[in-house]
C-alpha positions as CSV (number, residue, x, y, z in Angstrom):
1,M,7.6,6.8,21.4
2,A,9.4,9.9,19.4
3,E,7.3,11.8,17.0
4,R,7.3,10.9,13.7
5,S,9.0,13.4,10.9
6,E,6.8,15.8,8.9
7,D,7.8,14.3,5.7
8,S,6.6,11.1,6.9
9,L,3.3,12.6,8.3
10,K,2.6,14.6,4.9
11,F,3.3,11.2,3.0
12,E,0.9,9.5,5.0
13,L,-1.7,12.6,4.7
14,N,-0.6,12.6,0.3
15,E,-1.9,8.4,0.8
16,R,-5.0,9.0,2.3
17,L,-5.8,11.9,0.4
18,K,-5.7,9.9,-2.8
19,T,-8.8,7.8,-1.3
20,S,-10.3,10.2,0.1
21,I,-12.9,11.0,-2.9
22,R,-15.3,8.5,-2.1
23,S,-18.8,9.4,-2.9
24,E,-17.5,10.6,-6.2
25,T,-15.6,8.0,-8.0
26,Y,-14.8,4.5,-7.3
27,G,-12.2,2.0,-8.6
28,Y,-14.3,-0.7,-8.1
29,V,-18.0,-1.2,-8.4
30,K,-20.2,-4.6,-7.8
31,V,-24.0,-4.8,-8.1
32,L,-25.2,-8.2,-6.6
33,T,-29.3,-9.0,-7.4
34,L,-30.7,-11.1,-5.1
35,Y,-33.8,-12.9,-5.7
36,W,-35.4,-16.1,-4.5
37,T,-35.3,-19.7,-6.6
38,E,-39.2,-20.3,-6.1
39,G,-40.0,-16.7,-4.9
40,E,-42.9,-15.0,-6.5
41,V,-43.4,-14.4,-9.9
42,G,-41.9,-11.2,-11.4
43,F,-39.3,-10.6,-8.6
44,R,-36.7,-12.2,-10.9
45,E,-37.4,-10.6,-14.0
46,E,-37.1,-7.1,-12.6
47,A,-34.1,-7.8,-10.6
48,Q,-32.6,-8.8,-14.0
49,E,-34.1,-5.5,-15.7
50,F,-32.1,-3.7,-12.6
51,G,-28.8,-5.0,-13.6
52,R,-28.9,-4.3,-17.0
53,F,-29.8,-1.0,-16.3
54,V,-27.1,0.1,-13.9
55,Q,-25.1,-2.1,-16.5
56,D,-25.8,0.4,-19.6
57,I,-26.1,3.4,-17.8
58,F,-23.1,3.2,-15.7
59,G,-20.7,-0.1,-16.8
60,Y,-21.1,-1.8,-13.4
61,D,-20.5,-5.7,-12.8
62,V,-23.3,-7.5,-12.2
63,E,-23.9,-10.4,-10.8
64,E,-27.1,-12.2,-10.1
65,F,-27.9,-14.9,-7.4
66,E,-30.8,-16.9,-6.9
67,I,-31.7,-17.4,-3.0
68,P,-31.9,-21.1,-2.8
69,T,-35.0,-22.5,-0.4
70,L,-32.7,-25.0,1.3
71,M,-29.3,-23.5,2.9
72,S,-30.5,-20.3,2.3
73,A,-28.8,-18.4,4.8
74,Q,-25.6,-20.2,4.7
75,S,-25.7,-19.7,0.6
76,L,-26.5,-15.8,0.6
77,R,-23.6,-15.0,3.2
78,G,-20.9,-16.9,0.9
79,V,-22.1,-15.1,-2.1
80,V,-22.4,-11.9,-0.4
81,L,-19.1,-11.8,2.0
82,N,-17.1,-13.3,-1.3
83,S,-18.4,-10.0,-3.1
84,A,-17.2,-7.8,-0.3
85,V,-14.0,-9.4,-0.2
86,A,-13.1,-8.7,-3.5
87,A,-14.3,-5.2,-3.4
88,G,-12.1,-4.5,-0.2
89,K,-9.1,-6.5,-2.3
90,H,-9.3,-3.9,-5.1
91,A,-9.1,-0.9,-2.6
92,I,-6.0,-1.6,-0.9
93,S,-4.3,-2.9,-3.9
94,S,-5.7,0.0,-6.0
95,K,-5.6,2.7,-3.1
96,T,-9.0,3.5,-4.7
97,Q,-12.5,3.5,-2.9
98,S,-14.8,0.6,-3.6
99,L,-18.7,0.1,-3.9
100,L,-20.8,-2.7,-3.6
101,I,-24.4,-2.3,-4.4
102,I,-26.9,-4.9,-3.2
103,H,-30.5,-5.3,-4.8
104,Y,-33.1,-7.4,-3.0
105,G,-36.3,-8.2,-4.7
106,G,-38.6,-10.1,-2.7
107,H,-41.1,-10.5,0.6
108,G,-39.9,-9.3,3.6
109,D,-41.0,-11.0,7.3
110,K,-42.4,-8.8,10.1
111,D,-40.6,-10.8,12.6
112,D,-42.6,-9.7,15.4
113,D,-43.6,-12.8,17.2
114,K,-42.9,-11.3,20.8
115,H,-43.4,-15.0,22.1
116,A,-40.6,-16.3,19.2
117,G,-38.6,-13.8,20.5
118,Q,-38.3,-11.9,17.2
119,E,-37.5,-8.1,17.4
120,R,-38.4,-7.2,14.0
121,R,-35.3,-7.6,12.5
122,S,-34.7,-7.6,8.7
123,V,-35.8,-10.8,7.7
124,W,-36.8,-11.7,3.9
125,A,-39.2,-14.4,2.7
126,A,-39.5,-16.1,-0.6
127,Y,-43.5,-15.9,-0.1
128,A,-46.3,-13.8,1.2
129,V,-47.4,-16.6,3.6
130,G,-45.5,-19.7,4.6
131,G,-42.2,-20.7,2.8
132,P,-38.5,-20.6,4.0
133,T,-37.0,-17.1,5.2
134,L,-33.6,-16.2,6.1
135,E,-32.4,-13.7,8.8
136,W,-30.5,-10.8,6.6
137,Y,-30.1,-9.1,9.5
138,K,-27.1,-11.5,10.4
139,I,-25.7,-10.7,7.3
140,Q,-25.5,-7.5,7.3
141,E,-23.8,-7.5,10.8
142,D,-21.0,-9.1,9.0
143,L,-20.6,-6.7,6.3
144,M,-20.1,-4.0,9.2
145,D,-16.7,-5.7,9.1
146,F,-15.4,-4.2,6.1
147,D,-14.0,-0.8,5.0
148,I,-15.6,-0.1,1.8
149,D,-19.2,2.0,0.7
150,I,-22.1,-0.3,0.6
151,L,-25.5,0.6,-0.9
152,L,-28.5,-1.3,-0.2
153,V,-31.5,-1.5,-2.5
154,L,-34.2,-3.0,-0.4
155,D,-37.7,-3.6,-2.6
156,C,-39.5,-5.5,0.1
157,C,-42.1,-5.1,2.4
158,F,-40.9,-3.9,6.1
159,A,-37.6,-3.3,4.3
160,S,-36.6,0.0,6.7
161,Q,-36.3,-2.7,9.3
162,A,-32.7,-3.2,7.7
163,G,-32.0,0.0,9.4
164,R,-31.6,-0.9,13.3
165,A,-27.9,-1.5,13.1
166,S,-25.6,1.2,13.4
167,D,-21.5,1.6,13.3
168,R,-18.8,4.5,12.8
169,R,-16.0,3.3,10.5
170,T,-14.6,5.0,7.2
171,G,-16.7,3.0,5.2
172,R,-20.2,4.0,4.5
173,I,-23.5,2.1,4.5
174,L,-26.4,3.4,2.9
175,A,-30.1,1.4,2.7
176,L,-32.7,3.2,0.1
177,A,-35.8,1.0,1.4
178,A,-39.1,0.6,-0.3
179,A,-41.2,0.8,2.8
180,A,-41.3,1.8,6.3
181,K,-41.5,-1.0,9.2
182,N,-45.2,-1.4,9.2
183,E,-45.8,-0.6,5.5
184,K,-46.1,-3.3,2.5
185,T,-45.1,-2.5,-0.9
186,P,-46.3,-3.6,-4.2
187,L,-45.6,-6.4,-6.2
188,P,-43.0,-6.4,-9.5
189,G,-44.6,-3.9,-12.4
190,D,-44.9,-0.8,-13.0
191,D,-45.4,0.5,-9.5
192,S,-42.8,-1.1,-7.6
193,Y,-40.5,0.9,-6.2
194,T,-37.4,-0.9,-8.3
195,Q,-39.3,0.9,-11.1
196,G,-39.4,4.1,-9.6
197,I,-35.5,3.9,-8.6
198,M,-34.8,3.6,-12.1
199,R,-37.1,5.8,-13.5
200,E,-36.0,8.2,-11.3
201,M,-31.7,7.3,-11.6
202,K,-32.3,7.9,-15.9
203,K,-33.4,11.5,-15.1
204,L,-30.7,12.5,-12.7
205,V,-28.1,11.2,-14.9
206,L,-29.5,12.7,-17.9
207,E,-29.6,15.9,-15.7
208,N,-26.3,15.9,-13.6
209,G,-24.4,13.4,-15.4
210,Y,-24.3,11.1,-12.2
211,T,-26.7,10.0,-9.3
212,S,-26.9,11.2,-5.6
213,T,-28.4,9.1,-3.3
214,L,-29.7,11.5,-1.8
215,E,-31.4,13.6,-4.2
216,L,-32.7,10.2,-5.5
217,H,-34.4,9.5,-2.2
218,Q,-36.3,13.2,-2.3
219,R,-37.6,12.7,-5.7
220,L,-38.9,8.7,-4.8
221,L,-40.7,10.8,-2.0
222,S,-42.3,13.3,-4.4
223,R,-46.0,12.6,-5.5
224,K,-44.7,12.7,-9.2
225,A,-42.7,9.2,-8.5
226,G,-46.2,7.7,-8.2
227,L,-45.0,5.1,-5.3
228,Q,-47.7,3.9,-3.0
229,A,-45.7,3.0,0.0
230,T,-43.3,5.7,1.8
231,P,-39.6,5.1,0.9
232,Q,-36.8,5.2,3.8
233,Y,-33.8,6.4,3.7
234,I,-31.0,4.9,6.3
235,P,-27.8,5.8,7.2
236,I,-26.8,2.4,8.9
237,R,-23.1,3.7,8.9
238,L,-22.1,6.9,8.0
239,G,-18.0,6.3,8.5
240,H,-16.3,9.5,8.5
241,R,-18.2,10.9,5.7
242,D,-21.7,12.4,4.8
243,N,-24.7,10.1,3.8
244,D,-24.7,10.7,0.4
245,I,-23.4,8.6,-2.5
246,R,-22.7,9.5,-6.2
247,L,-23.2,7.1,-8.8
248,M,-21.7,7.7,-12.2
249,S,-19.8,5.8,-15.0
250,T,-16.9,3.8,-14.3
251,T,-15.1,5.6,-16.8
252,V,-14.9,8.5,-14.6
253,T,-11.8,7.8,-12.4
254,V,-9.2,9.1,-9.6
255,S,-5.7,8.8,-10.2
256,T,-3.4,7.4,-7.8
257,S,-0.5,6.1,-9.4
258,A,3.1,7.0,-9.1
259,D,3.1,8.5,-11.8
260,V,0.1,11.4,-12.0
261,K,-2.3,11.8,-14.8
262,V,-3.4,15.2,-14.7
263,S,-6.9,15.6,-16.2
264,G,-8.8,19.0,-16.7
265,S,-7.7,22.3,-14.8
266,L,-5.5,22.0,-11.8
267,L,-6.2,24.2,-9.0
268,R,-3.5,24.4,-6.4
269,F,-3.9,25.8,-2.8
270,V,-2.1,25.8,0.2
271,L,-2.8,24.4,3.8
272,R,-1.0,25.6,7.1
273,T,-1.2,24.0,10.2
274,E,0.1,24.7,14.1
275,N,1.3,21.0,13.7
276,L,0.6,17.8,11.8
277,D,0.4,14.4,14.1
278,R,-1.9,11.5,12.9
279,E,-5.0,13.5,14.7
280,T,-4.8,16.6,12.3
281,I,-4.3,14.2,9.4
282,Q,-8.2,12.6,9.9
283,S,-9.7,16.0,10.5
284,L,-8.1,17.3,7.2
285,M,-8.7,13.9,5.3
286,T,-12.7,14.3,6.4
287,W,-12.8,17.7,5.9
288,L,-11.3,17.5,2.5
289,G,-13.1,14.5,1.6
290,S,-16.4,15.4,2.5
291,D,-19.6,17.2,-0.1
292,V,-16.7,16.8,-2.9
293,P,-17.8,18.7,-6.1
294,V,-18.3,16.1,-8.6
295,E,-16.1,18.2,-11.0
296,V,-13.0,17.2,-8.8
297,T,-11.4,14.4,-9.8
298,G,-8.4,13.9,-7.4
299,M,-6.7,15.7,-4.2
300,E,-2.8,15.4,-3.4
301,I,-0.2,17.4,-2.1
302,E,1.5,18.4,-5.2
303,E,5.2,17.1,-5.2
304,V,6.9,17.0,-8.3
305,L,7.7,20.8,-9.2
306,V,8.0,21.2,-5.2
307,T,11.1,19.0,-5.6
308,T,12.6,20.5,-8.6
309,K,12.6,23.9,-7.0
310,G,14.1,22.5,-3.6
311,I,17.0,21.1,-5.8
312,H,17.2,24.6,-7.9
313,N,17.4,26.3,-4.3
314,F,20.4,24.1,-3.2
315,L,22.2,24.2,-6.0
316,K,21.8,27.9,-5.9
317,R,23.1,28.4,-2.7
318,A,25.6,25.7,-3.0
319,R,27.5,27.4,-6.1
320,L,27.8,30.7,-3.8
321,E,29.2,28.4,-0.7
322,E,26.5,29.5,1.3
323,T,25.4,26.0,2.4
324,P,27.9,23.7,4.8
325,L,29.0,21.1,2.3
326,S,30.1,23.5,-0.8
327,T,33.4,23.5,0.5
328,A,33.5,19.6,0.9
329,M,32.4,18.8,-2.7
330,D,35.1,18.0,-5.6
331,D,35.2,18.8,-8.7
332,S,34.1,15.5,-9.6
333,N,31.1,15.7,-7.2
334,W,30.4,19.1,-8.9
335,R,30.3,17.4,-12.6
336,E,28.2,14.5,-11.5
337,I,25.0,17.2,-10.3
338,T,25.6,19.6,-13.0
339,S,25.3,16.8,-15.3
340,A,22.1,15.7,-14.0
341,W,20.6,19.4,-13.1
342,D,21.3,19.8,-16.8
343,R,18.8,17.0,-17.7
344,V,16.1,18.3,-16.1
345,L,16.6,22.0,-17.5
346,D,16.5,20.5,-20.9
347,L,13.5,18.9,-20.3
348,F,12.0,22.4,-20.0
349,H,13.3,23.6,-22.8
350,Q,12.2,20.0,-24.5
351,Y,8.3,20.8,-23.6
352,D,6.2,24.0,-24.5
353,L,2.9,22.7,-22.8
354,N,1.4,26.4,-23.8
355,S,2.1,26.4,-27.4
356,G,-0.3,25.9,-30.3
357,N,-3.5,25.4,-27.8
358,D,-6.2,26.8,-30.0
359,G,-8.7,25.6,-27.2
360,S,-10.4,22.5,-29.6
361,K,-10.3,19.3,-28.1
362,E,-8.2,17.5,-30.2
363,R,-5.3,20.0,-28.7
364,K,-6.8,19.8,-25.5
365,V,-6.0,15.8,-25.4
366,L,-2.6,16.8,-27.1
367,V,-1.4,19.0,-24.3
368,Q,-2.9,17.0,-21.4
369,N,-0.9,13.7,-22.7
370,R,2.4,16.5,-22.9
371,I,1.6,17.7,-19.9
372,E,1.7,13.7,-18.3
373,S,4.8,12.9,-20.3
374,F,6.2,15.8,-18.8
375,L,5.5,15.3,-15.2
376,S,6.5,11.8,-15.6
377,Q,10.1,12.4,-17.1
378,L,10.6,15.1,-14.7
379,R,9.9,13.0,-11.8
380,S,12.5,10.7,-13.4
381,R,15.2,13.2,-14.1
382,N,14.3,14.6,-10.4
383,D,15.3,11.4,-8.7
384,E,18.3,11.1,-10.6
385,C,19.5,14.5,-9.7
386,L,18.8,13.9,-5.9
387,D,20.9,10.7,-6.3
388,A,23.8,12.4,-7.2
389,V,23.1,15.1,-4.5
390,E,22.8,12.3,-2.2
391,H,26.0,10.4,-3.1
392,S,28.1,13.7,-3.2
393,A,26.8,15.3,0.0
394,L,27.1,11.8,1.8
395,A,30.6,11.6,0.7
396,A,31.4,15.4,1.4
397,S,30.2,14.5,4.8
398,D,32.9,12.0,5.8
399,N,35.3,14.7,5.5
400,L,33.8,17.0,7.7
401,E,33.9,17.7,11.4
402,D,30.8,16.4,13.4
403,S,29.8,20.3,14.1
404,I,29.5,20.9,10.5
405,V,27.9,17.7,9.7
406,D,25.3,19.1,12.3
407,Q,24.9,22.1,10.5
408,A,24.3,20.5,7.3
409,I,21.6,18.8,8.8
410,E,20.1,21.8,10.3
411,D,19.9,23.3,6.8
412,P,16.9,24.3,5.2
413,T,17.6,23.7,1.6
414,L,19.0,20.2,2.7
415,Q,15.7,19.2,4.4
416,N,13.5,20.5,2.0
417,I,15.1,17.8,-0.7
418,G,15.3,15.0,2.2
419,I,19.2,15.1,2.2
420,A,19.3,16.4,5.8
421,D,17.9,13.2,7.1
422,Q,20.3,10.9,4.8
423,L,22.7,12.9,6.7
424,R,21.7,12.3,9.9
425,L,21.3,8.6,9.4
426,R,25.1,8.7,8.3
427,R,26.1,10.5,10.9
428,I,24.5,7.9,13.2
429,I,26.6,5.0,11.4
430,R,30.0,6.7,11.8
431,S,29.7,8.1,15.1
432,E,31.9,6.8,18.0
433,N,29.9,8.3,20.8
434,T,28.2,5.8,23.6
435,W,24.4,5.3,22.5
436,P,21.7,5.5,24.9
437,G,20.9,2.3,27.4
438,Q,17.9,0.0,27.1
439,E,14.5,1.8,25.9
440,K,12.4,-0.3,27.6
441,L,8.7,-0.8,25.8
442,S,6.1,1.4,27.5
443,G,2.4,2.1,26.5
444,S,-0.5,-0.7,25.6
445,S,0.1,-0.3,21.8
446,A,0.8,-3.5,19.6
447,V,4.6,-3.7,18.5
448,V,6.5,-6.0,16.6
449,A,8.8,-7.8,18.2
450,E,12.5,-8.8,17.0
451,Y,14.6,-11.1,18.8
452,K,18.2,-11.6,18.9
453,P,20.3,-14.6,20.6
454,Y,23.3,-14.4,21.8
455,S,25.9,-17.0,23.1
456,P,25.4,-17.2,27.2
457,S,29.5,-18.2,27.0
458,R,30.5,-14.5,25.7
459,D,33.0,-12.4,28.2
460,E,32.0,-9.2,29.6
461,S,34.1,-7.0,26.8
462,D,32.1,-8.9,24.1
463,M,28.8,-8.2,25.5
464,E,29.9,-4.6,25.6
465,A,30.9,-4.5,22.3
466,L,27.3,-6.1,21.1
467,T,25.1,-3.7,23.8
468,A,26.7,-1.0,22.0
469,R,26.1,-2.4,18.4
470,V,22.3,-3.3,19.3
471,S,22.1,0.4,20.9
472,Q,23.3,1.6,17.4
473,L,21.0,-0.3,15.2
474,S,18.4,0.5,17.8
475,A,19.1,4.6,16.7
476,L,19.0,3.9,13.5
477,L,15.8,1.9,12.9
478,K,14.3,4.6,15.3
479,A,15.6,7.6,13.3
480,N,13.5,9.6,10.5
481,K,14.1,8.0,6.9
482,K,12.1,8.2,3.3
483,N,9.3,5.7,2.8
484,A,11.8,3.8,0.2
485,F,13.8,2.4,3.3
486,R,11.1,0.0,3.6
487,S,11.3,-0.8,7.4
488,L,9.5,-0.3,10.4
489,R,10.1,2.2,13.2
490,C,12.1,1.1,15.9
491,C,10.2,2.1,19.2
492,G,12.3,0.7,22.3
493,W,14.6,-2.6,22.7
494,E,16.0,-4.1,25.6
495,D,18.1,-7.1,27.2
496,E,16.8,-10.0,28.3
497,P,20.1,-11.7,30.1
498,A,17.8,-14.8,31.8
499,N,17.0,-16.0,27.7
500,N,20.5,-14.7,26.5
501,R,18.8,-12.3,23.9
502,F,17.9,-8.8,23.1
503,I,14.9,-7.5,22.0
504,L,13.7,-4.8,19.4
505,Y,10.1,-3.3,19.3
506,F,9.0,-1.9,16.1
507,E,5.7,0.3,15.6
508,V,2.4,-1.2,13.8
509,P,2.3,0.8,10.5
510,V,-1.0,3.4,11.1
511,R,-3.1,1.5,8.7
512,F,-2.8,-2.2,10.5
513,Q,-2.8,-1.1,13.9
514,D,-5.4,-3.5,15.9
515,P,-5.4,-5.0,19.2
516,E,-3.7,-7.8,17.7
517,P,-1.9,-6.8,14.3
518,E,-1.5,-10.3,12.2
519,Y,1.2,-10.6,9.7
520,R,3.2,-13.1,7.8
521,S,7.0,-13.8,6.7
522,L,7.4,-13.9,3.2
523,S,8.9,-17.2,3.8
524,D,5.7,-18.3,5.8
525,L,3.6,-17.5,2.8
526,L,5.7,-19.6,0.6
527,K,5.7,-22.5,2.7
528,N,2.0,-22.6,4.2
529,P,-0.5,-20.2,2.4
530,R,-3.0,-20.6,4.9
531,N,-5.4,-19.9,2.4
532,L,-4.4,-16.7,1.8
533,E,-4.4,-15.5,-2.0
534,R,-1.4,-15.7,-3.9
535,P,0.1,-12.6,-5.3
536,S,-0.5,-11.8,-9.0
537,L,3.0,-11.6,-11.4
538,N,2.7,-7.8,-10.9
539,A,2.3,-7.7,-7.6
540,R,5.5,-9.9,-7.0
541,L,7.8,-7.7,-9.8
542,K,6.4,-4.5,-7.6
543,V,7.5,-6.2,-4.4
544,A,10.9,-7.0,-5.8
545,H,11.4,-3.6,-7.0
546,I,10.5,-2.2,-4.0
547,L,12.9,-4.7,-2.0
548,A,15.6,-3.9,-4.4
549,T,15.4,-0.3,-4.0
550,A,15.3,-0.4,-0.3
551,V,18.7,-2.5,0.0
552,Q,20.2,0.6,-2.1
553,S,18.8,2.7,0.1
554,W,20.7,1.2,3.2
555,H,23.9,1.2,1.0
556,N,23.8,4.4,0.2
557,I,24.1,5.7,3.7
558,G,26.4,2.9,4.5
559,W,25.2,0.2,6.4
560,V,24.3,-3.3,5.0
561,H,22.2,-6.0,6.0
562,E,23.6,-9.1,6.8
563,G,20.2,-10.7,7.3
564,I,18.2,-11.0,3.9
565,S,16.0,-13.4,3.3
566,S,12.2,-14.3,3.0
567,P,12.0,-15.1,6.8
568,H,12.9,-11.2,7.3
569,I,10.5,-9.9,4.9
570,L,7.2,-9.0,6.6
571,F,3.7,-8.2,5.1
572,F,0.8,-7.0,7.2
573,V,-2.8,-8.8,6.8
574,S,-5.5,-6.6,6.3
575,H,-8.3,-7.7,9.0
576,Q,-10.9,-5.4,6.6
577,I,-10.6,-7.4,3.3
578,R,-9.3,-10.7,5.2
579,A,-5.7,-10.6,2.7
580,V,-2.3,-9.9,2.9
581,V,-1.3,-6.6,1.7
582,Y,1.8,-7.5,-0.5
583,D,2.1,-3.8,-2.2
584,E,3.8,-3.0,1.4
585,P,6.6,-5.2,2.4
586,F,8.9,-4.3,5.1
587,L,12.4,-5.5,5.2
588,Q,13.5,-6.8,8.4
589,G,16.0,-8.6,10.8
590,F,19.0,-6.4,10.3
591,D,22.0,-8.2,11.8
592,L,24.7,-6.7,13.7
593,A,27.7,-6.0,11.5
594,R,28.9,-2.7,9.6
595,P,30.6,-3.3,5.8
596,N,33.8,-4.5,5.7
597,V,34.3,-5.9,9.3
598,A,34.7,-9.2,10.8
599,P,31.1,-11.0,11.7
600,S,30.0,-9.7,14.8
601,I,27.8,-12.7,16.2
602,G,30.8,-15.0,17.2
603,R,31.2,-18.7,15.8
604,Y,29.6,-19.4,12.8
605,V,26.4,-21.3,12.9
606,D,25.7,-23.9,10.0
607,N,21.9,-23.0,9.9
608,I,20.4,-24.8,6.5
609,T,17.6,-22.2,6.3
610,F,19.7,-19.4,6.0
611,N,22.7,-20.8,4.4
612,V,21.1,-20.8,1.3
613,Y,20.7,-17.0,1.0
614,R,24.1,-16.2,2.1
615,H,26.9,-15.5,-0.4
616,P,29.7,-18.6,-0.8
617,A,32.3,-16.4,0.5
618,R,30.0,-16.0,3.9
619,Q,29.7,-19.4,5.0
620,G,32.0,-21.8,6.7
621,P,34.3,-20.7,10.1
622,S,36.7,-19.0,8.0
623,R,34.0,-16.6,6.4
624,E,34.6,-13.1,5.1
625,G,33.4,-10.0,6.7
626,H,30.0,-8.9,5.0
627,R,30.0,-6.5,2.1
628,K,27.6,-4.8,0.0
629,V,27.6,-7.8,-2.4
630,H,26.9,-9.9,-0.4
631,D,23.6,-8.3,0.2
632,F,22.7,-8.4,-3.3
633,Y,23.8,-12.0,-3.5
634,S,20.9,-12.5,-0.6
635,L,18.7,-10.2,-2.4
636,G,18.9,-12.5,-5.4
637,V,17.8,-15.4,-3.6
638,V,14.6,-13.3,-2.7
639,L,14.0,-12.4,-5.8
640,L,14.1,-16.0,-7.5
641,E,11.6,-16.7,-4.8
642,L,9.4,-14.2,-5.7
643,G,9.7,-14.9,-9.2
644,L,9.2,-18.5,-8.7
645,W,6.8,-18.4,-6.0
646,Q,8.8,-21.2,-4.6
647,D,10.7,-21.6,-0.9
648,A,14.7,-21.4,-2.3
649,N,15.3,-24.4,0.2
650,A,12.8,-26.4,-2.1
651,I,14.8,-24.9,-5.0
652,V,18.1,-26.5,-3.5
653,T,16.9,-29.5,-1.9
654,P,19.7,-32.3,-2.6
655,K,18.4,-35.5,-5.0
656,R,19.2,-38.9,-3.0
657,G,22.3,-39.7,-2.4
658,E,23.5,-35.9,-3.4
659,R,25.8,-34.2,-0.9
660,L,24.9,-30.4,-0.9
661,E,27.9,-28.1,-0.9
662,V,28.3,-24.4,-1.1
663,S,28.8,-24.2,-4.4
664,T,26.3,-26.5,-5.3
665,M,23.6,-24.8,-3.6
666,Q,25.0,-21.7,-5.6
667,Q,24.7,-23.3,-9.1
668,K,21.3,-24.8,-8.6
669,L,19.6,-21.2,-7.8
670,Q,21.5,-20.3,-11.0
671,V,20.4,-22.9,-13.1
672,A,16.6,-22.5,-11.7
673,A,17.1,-18.5,-12.2
674,R,18.3,-19.1,-16.3
675,D,16.2,-22.0,-17.1
676,R,12.7,-21.1,-15.3
677,L,12.5,-17.2,-14.4
678,P,11.9,-16.2,-18.2
679,H,9.2,-18.4,-18.3
680,Y,7.2,-17.2,-15.1
681,A,8.8,-13.5,-14.3
682,G,10.0,-12.3,-18.0
683,V,13.7,-11.8,-19.5
684,S,14.2,-8.5,-17.7
685,Y,13.7,-9.9,-14.2
686,E,15.8,-13.0,-15.1
687,K,18.7,-10.7,-16.1
688,A,18.5,-8.8,-12.6
689,V,18.0,-12.1,-10.3
690,T,21.1,-13.8,-12.5
691,A,23.4,-10.7,-11.8
692,C,23.1,-10.8,-8.5
693,L,23.6,-14.5,-8.0
694,S,26.5,-14.7,-10.3
695,G,28.6,-11.8,-9.7
696,Q,28.1,-9.5,-12.5
697,L,27.9,-7.0,-10.0
698,A,31.4,-6.8,-9.3
699,V,33.8,-4.0,-10.0
700,E,37.9,-3.8,-10.3
701,K,38.3,-0.2,-9.3
702,D,35.7,1.6,-6.9
703,D,35.7,4.2,-3.9
704,R,35.6,4.1,-0.5
705,N,31.5,4.7,-0.9
706,E,31.1,2.2,-3.3
707,S,30.1,4.6,-5.9
708,E,30.4,2.5,-9.0
709,L,29.4,-0.7,-7.2
710,A,25.9,1.5,-6.6
711,K,26.1,2.3,-10.0
712,T,26.0,-1.1,-11.4
713,F,23.3,-2.3,-8.9
714,K,20.8,0.4,-10.2
715,K,21.6,-0.5,-14.2
716,L,21.4,-4.4,-13.8
717,V,19.0,-4.7,-11.1
718,I,17.2,-2.0,-10.6
719,A,16.2,-0.6,-13.8
720,E,15.8,-4.3,-15.3
721,L,13.0,-4.9,-12.5
722,A,11.5,-1.6,-13.2
723,Q,11.4,-3.1,-16.9
724,G,9.2,-5.5,-15.6
725,V,7.2,-3.7,-13.8
726,R,6.5,-1.6,-16.5
727,V,5.8,-4.3,-19.0
728,T,3.1,-5.6,-16.6
């Protein structure tokens, strides 16, 4: 497999750094207090007191659970694993780390009857002698599958027997145990382990503003703590981090949103590496994330001002005609770029971030808010300027010789702002060279396979043309590109004449790599939920915006998809949280036609599953060649499905005796959008979908790159979808 680009690796590092400050701040904390329904007197009351304590001092969400005497293990397993799943889902969706705290107050069993096959594992009991027991160690083993931090607070006899298991994953599991394997611990009261923990936690919070589990344990070992048994500190699973968890108020958070919120002072430092690969990323993440001071509230690779500087450097060189594209850009190109850059400069003049700061708390808050607003607007205006540069650069490249375009691709100023990759993709699309032959899959890594059947009756010339097109598509999908394209990276392809099909192989993203990666198409999720959680409205609106942006990214470089449909939208399943990761959709199923050319797959196939996604002009034997507006129509159908969370074929299903014509399908989709979407997804969302389905995007006059069409799509679709995301 080819090496990934440095930009994509930096993006991955940035995403992982945003979740690396695990021991200091958590986006989600859940406390589960456990005691027996028919246990000894005092355990229930002390567990409830502990729950109120952590809720008051840290603001944590607390849930109590009484362990029943019947079906005790099964009941407890369900509650514990449901809590772990909820914590894991929050970690995935919010890109922050989650913490699950489990407090148990009750009796422990020695579990040392060798004749009965007991191995001194962690077993809980309702009473000191007799009564129901449950094998906690089995439930604890199930928790090893979750990539979250877990803190066990075990106030029971023989508590340290919970420390027999070990593993090494990203999340940590630590246990604060009341007693060693051969020790008993006092019953609830002033001398209990739970009371000692609460006393020392309160002191640490007053002194430091947080509680370190390591420091807490050290204080519990002191004679001043007054504990009768010897407390134990057990790192059950260290993950890639140290063996300390810091507990603090949930009001202290790490910002991981696209709009970075600057809090407090900002320190900048530079890292230089000889090479950047996945192994280096893991090393950097482990190093940067270990033992981070509590005062550090967030880390990420700075982007906004670097992007602004990159644009400025490009314009400075371009104006001096020192870039390969300078002479090829016409006056209209320069007017568009200059206008966008002027809006960036106006922003700097508008904000004077250093003025009037007299050091007071009120002024600091005001300045911080202004900084947040400034960075948010700067990011937006940077994007507008980059869009103008990209549009002009791609248009200019069409008039240049390949050798000049190659020079532009190697231009550092274009590489720094990401335009070089766009030129490389455009170069692949317009090239008439013979593409490399089959690249059969090598290695044992798990991949996603995509099949493209062809007719067994094709003649030799048709097969040559089709093979060349598959090779070109493979090269395009293999090339480095921005994350906005939302396509999996192609890592090989081959022809299977015996089965009359081509196979394209795609890499599984790093975070989903598994011996047997699991993924679902949007169509599969709409038709067969399979007990997987339905996404929230906010999640669906974000998916819609991501997909629309992806389609525009492909159109900008001059490539149409031709197969946009819910069967070709993929979501991976995270085995750690046992749920679909909805905020990372992938656009697959690219067909083999370029814009405005005759269909490339041969005779028309009347497939009702896909007909509903096809523009009316693309249906029937005499259909038109595929154009960008046809992609927009298909996208509109997918957006309608997302908004209503309903399969499009179910929307257009004819009534008894009704004949389903092409025009009827379109009308049914438009009516569903008009009448139902405002209620289910909002007015802005309905406007975006209607624009795609009704022909509102058509423009009368345009250039060969369809620049006006792109502007219209951005205004009527992407901007409206963005409104919905912001509102929710």
